[in-house]
N, C-alpha and C positions, 0 to 999 in steps of 0.2 A: 592419415595416409594409409591406403590399402595397396600394398606392394606385394605382388606375387611373381615368382620366377618359374617358368616352365623349363625343366632340365632334361637333357637326354645325353647318353654316352654311347660310344662305339668301343668295342673291346677286341682283344686278340682271341677270345674264346668265351666259354660259358662259365668257367669256375675259377674265381679268384683264389680259392684254396689250392688250386693246381698251378698257381703262379701266373695266371692270365692277368693282363694289365689293360688299362684304359688307353685308347689311341686317339680319342676325340671327345671333347666336351662342348656342348652347346647350351646356352642359357638365354631364354627369351623373356624379357621383362614385361609384365602387365602392371599398369598403374591405374587404379580405380577401374579395373576391367577394360582397359584399353591398351593396345600394343603401343609401347612408348618409343620403340626403335632403339632403345638402349640395351644392347645385347652383349653377351660375353661368349667368345668362341676361340678355341685353340685346338691344334693337332698336337699329339704327344708322341715322343719316342718311347716305346714300351720296353726297349732293351731286349726284345725277343721277337720271334716270328709269330705271325697270326696263324691260327688254324685255317685249313683250306676252306672250311664252311664259313668261318667268320670273314675271310677275305672275299668270298663270293658275295657276302652281304654288303660290306662297306667299301671294298675296292681300294683300301689304303695299304699300299705295298710297303715292305721294309725299306726299300730304296727311297720312297717318298718321305717316310717318317724319320729317316736317319739323321737329318739335321734339325729336327724339331726339339723343343725343350722337353725335359723330364717333368713328371707331375710335381716333384718337389720344387721345381723352378717357378711354377705358376700357382702353387697352392695358396699362398697368401693373397694373391690377387683374386682368385676364385672365392675364397672365404669372405673377403671384403665385399665382393659383389653380391653374394647371396645372404650376407649377414642380416639376421632378423626377419627376413622375408618368409612368406609361406611358399613352400616348394611343391610344384605339381610335377609328378613323374608317372609315366605309364608303365605299370609293373614295377613299382617302387622297390621292392626287395632286391631285384636284380641290380639296379644301378647303385643302390645304397651299399650293397655288399662290396662292390668294386671301390666305391669312394671310401668306405670305411677301411678297406684293406690298404689303400694308398695312404690314408691318414695314419693308420697304425704303424706303417713303416717309418713315419716321421715322429712317432710317439705323440700324436695329437689326438684330441677327443674325437669321438664318432661324429659323422657329418651332421646328424640331427641336433647335436649340442650347439651348433653354430647358427641354426636357422630358427624361424618362428613356428615351424611345424611342417609336416609333409602330408600331401594329399595324393593318394594313389588313384589316378584317373581310370585305371583298368577296373578296379573294384567298383568305382562309381558307375562305369559303363555296364558292368555285369548286373548291377542292381537295377539300372534303368532298362536294360535289354536282356533279361534272363534267357538263356538258351540260344542266344544269337552269337555270331562271330563278333568279337570286340577288339580285334587288333586295329592298328592305326589306319590301314587301308580300308577296312570295313567301316570304320567310323567316319572316315572322310567321305565315303560313298553315301552313308546314311544321312550325314549332315550337309551334303552338297558342298564339301570343301575340296577344291580342285587339287589333285596331287599328280596331275599329268606329267609334271616335270620331275617326278621322283622315280628315277631309274635304279638308283642305289640308295641304301640307307645312309643318312648323314645326320650327325647329332644336331647341327643348327637347323637344317631343313626340317627334320622330324620334329624338333622343338617348335618351329613356327607353325607347322601343320597341327600339332597337338594343341597349341595355344588357341587356334581358331576352333578346333573341335571342342575344347574345354569350354570356351565362351558359348558355343552353341548348346552344349549339354546343360549348362547352368543358366541359360537365358532367363528362366523364370525368377531368378534372384533380382532382376532389375525392376522391381516394383511393377507398375502398370505399363511401363514403356521399355524400350530396348536401349541398352548401353547408356543409361542415364548417368550423369556425373554424380559421384557421391558427395555428401556434405563434407565439410572439413574434418568432422569427427569420424568420417567413414561409415555413418549410419544411413545407408540407403540414398535414394535420390529425392529430388524435389517433386512431389506428387502434383503440385500445381502446374508443372511444366511437362508432365508425363504425356507420352503419345496417346491420344484418345483411342479407345476401342470402337470401331465402326461396324455397324450391322447393315448388310445389304439384303434387300427383299426384292425378289423378282416376281412380278405379277403375271399369272398365266393368262394367255389370250383366250378369246371365246372359242377358237378352234381347238386349242389345247384342252380346255375344260370339257368340250363335247367329246373329244377322243378319250379323255380320262373317264367320263361317264360311261362310255361304251365298254371300256375294259372292266369297270366295276360291275356292270350289268352282266357281262359274260361270266365273271367269277361267281356272282350270285346264282346264276342259272346252273352252273356246274356244281355248286355246293348243294343245290336243292334245299335251301333253307334260308333263313333270314340272316344276312350278314351283320356282324357286330356294328359296322359303321352306319347301318340304317335302322338298328334296333331302337 
């Protein structure tokens, strides 16, 4: 079984050390590199106001969150959902710091202790595209993942977008085909059923060959020497 969880959070601010809390958690399940539709999502009452800058990002007001559960109320359900899975997070240190702070308040082990490993998709993107913008919007544009419906940040929506981006970034892991089902032991796909790679060859017409010859002759005349293609 190859189970991965794409996880995202929204928070009241940037620093858990300053008492900022999680206000939304979204988890999107991938099973054998396919979206399973089995997701986890909740809004949380952080017990404090969001910074103005954070509120502009996610739009989750204190009034909206007032009747939502606290993190401690959903912690066991969350840990059961992610248990043993590989977790994919964009800029993992940020989300992990908040998750670890919430778990520490409950005197529970750090988040990584409950899962099968953590992959930082931001680091992966930086390795693939050095010197480029690698935030989620930029990656959606680069990999043709539509985010037209994303007017505000949302943990579940961003998790769904990141899942599609991650699958596109790691497409080469699918043997010779795309999105092949893994074997029961999780070791790759069935190469006998892989999507074949096809080569298309377009033959130039007589008129196109004649025009090409004219261009080469003009280049040779301008160079005043013997071109390498006719040497």
